[in-house]
C-alpha positions as a Python dict, from the first residue, in 0.01 Angstrom:
ca = {
    (1, 'X'): (0, 0, 0),
    (2, 'X'): (297, 203, -123),
    (3, 'X'): (314, 378, -457),
    (4, 'X'): (536, 222, -720),
    (5, 'X'): (766, 525, -706),
    (6, 'X'): (845, 439, -343),
    (7, 'X'): (1002, 111, -460),
    (8, 'X'): (1213, 259, -742),
    (9, 'X'): (1539, 443, -688),
    (10, 'X'): (1517, 821, -726),
    (11, 'X'): (1805, 819, -976),
    (12, 'X'): (1614, 581, -1204),
    (13, 'X'): (1302, 797, -1181),
    (14, 'X'): (1504, 1109, -1265),
    (15, 'X'): (1667, 936, -1563),
    (16, 'X'): (1329, 822, -1695),
    (17, 'X'): (1192, 1176, -1661),
    (18, 'X'): (1488, 1315, -1857),
    (19, 'X'): (1447, 1051, -2130),
    (20, 'X'): (1075, 1125, -2156),
    (21, 'X'): (1145, 1499, -2186),
    (22, 'X'): (1411, 1434, -2451),
    (23, 'X'): (1169, 1218, -2649),
    (24, 'X'): (914, 1500, -2646),
    (25, 'X'): (1189, 1746, -2745),
    (26, 'X'): (1292, 1526, -3040),
    (27, 'X'): (939, 1546, -3187),
    (28, 'X'): (1038, 1863, -3373),
    (29, 'X'): (1288, 1659, -3577),
    (30, 'X'): (1029, 1385, -3624),
    (31, 'X'): (826, 1549, -3901),
    (32, 'X'): (724, 1216, -4057),
    (33, 'X'): (619, 1071, -3722),
    (34, 'X'): (912, 829, -3734),
    (35, 'X'): (865, 741, -3371),
    (36, 'X'): (1207, 854, -3254),
    (37, 'X'): (1265, 783, -2887),
    (38, 'X'): (1541, 869, -2642),
    (39, 'X'): (1626, 519, -2519),
    (40, 'X'): (1921, 565, -2286),
    (41, 'X'): (2173, 815, -2164),
    (42, 'X'): (2513, 733, -2019),
    (43, 'X'): (2819, 949, -1960),
    (44, 'X'): (2830, 1180, -2264),
    (45, 'X'): (2619, 968, -2502),
    (46, 'X'): (2248, 958, -2582),
    (47, 'X'): (2095, 655, -2755),
    (48, 'X'): (1807, 744, -2989),
    (49, 'X'): (1590, 474, -3141),
    (50, 'X'): (1388, 511, -3463),
    (51, 'X'): (1152, 280, -3649),
    (52, 'X'): (1337, 250, -3980),
    (53, 'X'): (1664, 332, -4153),
    (54, 'X'): (1531, 612, -4374),
    (55, 'X'): (1426, 812, -4069),
    (56, 'X'): (1757, 730, -3904),
    (57, 'X'): (1938, 888, -4199),
    (58, 'X'): (1727, 1204, -4169),
    (59, 'X'): (1804, 1237, -3799),
    (60, 'X'): (2173, 1169, -3856),
    (61, 'X'): (2182, 1475, -4085),
    (62, 'X'): (2071, 1688, -3788),
    (63, 'X'): (2301, 1520, -3536),
    (64, 'X'): (2516, 1825, -3454),
    (65, 'X'): (2210, 2050, -3414),
    (66, 'X'): (2041, 1794, -3190),
    (67, 'X'): (2349, 1771, -2966),
    (68, 'X'): (2371, 2150, -2931),
    (69, 'X'): (2002, 2190, -2855),
    (70, 'X'): (1989, 1899, -2609),
    (71, 'X'): (2285, 2045, -2420),
    (72, 'X'): (2118, 2385, -2410),
    (73, 'X'): (1771, 2258, -2310),
    (74, 'X'): (1889, 2005, -2050),
    (75, 'X'): (2205, 2168, -1915),
    (76, 'X'): (2065, 2193, -1563),
    (77, 'X'): (1935, 1834, -1553),
    (78, 'X'): (2232, 1651, -1707),
    (79, 'X'): (2548, 1569, -1517),
    (80, 'X'): (2768, 1557, -1828),
    (81, 'X'): (2753, 1748, -2153),
    (82, 'X'): (2633, 1536, -2446),
    (83, 'X'): (2903, 1485, -2706),
    (84, 'X'): (2777, 1188, -2904),
    (85, 'X'): (2453, 1031, -3026),
    (86, 'X'): (2415, 663, -3105),
    (87, 'X'): (2125, 571, -3330),
    (88, 'X'): (1944, 239, -3313),
    (89, 'X'): (1665, 94, -3523),
    (90, 'X'): (1381, -22, -3299),
    (91, 'X'): (1234, -364, -3371),
    (92, 'X'): (866, -430, -3308),
}
């Protein structure tokens, strides 16, 4: 029986690994354990989901810093430089 990774495209696996690493990286901005998660990445945009609007506002204040640090930390793994962050409120 084959492993699950043998059935999934390598590009999807790489993207999921990058998103998981970004989520762990975002923990330093998540002081109140807001549950911020890197949800998707496409072209030059990262989608970050949070549990409620008050935590979204806090993260939005750090948006420029987050973009700079994500570009620095993930420059070798990303195809395009991140220029924009979209925030979404996650629904249970």
